[in-house]
N, C-alpha and C positions, 0 to 999 in steps of 0.2 A: 586409153583407157577403157579398160576393157567394160563399161560401164554404160558406154554410150553405144545405145544401138543404131541410132541413125543421126545426120548432121545436116540441117538442111539451110540454105543460103538464102534470107525471106528479103523483101520489101517490108518499107514500115518503120515502127520504131526502134525493132531488134534488127541485128544485122542477120544474126545465126538463131536457130534453133534447135537445139538437141533432145533427142528421145534417150532418156540413161534409163536404167533400173540398178535400185539398191537394195540392198535386203532388209535396211529399216532406217528410220529416221536419223540415228546414229552414224550411218553408210551414208545417207545422201549430204548430211552436214561434211563429211572425211571428203567426199569428193568434191561439194561447192568451194571448201577449203583449198584443196590442191586445183580448182579451177581458178580460183582469185589468184594463183600465184604465176600465171602465166603471165607474160608480157604482152600487154595491149587489150588484155580482158578489164574493162572500167565498170561495167556492172553486172551483175547475175539475179535473174529472176527466176523463182521456183513455183511451179502450179503443178500440185500433185493431182494425178488424175483420181478423180472420184469412182468411176463407171468409165468403162469401154463398151462403148454401143456396136463397134464393127472393128471386127480382127482384120489384122491384115490380110490382103489378099493378092494372091498373083495376077496379073492381067497379062495376056499372051501380046507381044509387040506388035503383032500381025491383026490385033483386035483394034490397033491405035490409028 
């Protein structure tokens, strides 16, 4: 799925958080339908980003 930008395994009520990018709501809906067809996917929650306050940044491994 080329729309998926990142995939994180998390603790809490969700198992996995995906960051995806779709051209429009129709594209997001189509992606959601494809994801629903994956065996083992029980629920999908969509939370559109309204505003990004901090763009991705690279942290050097040495700084950790």
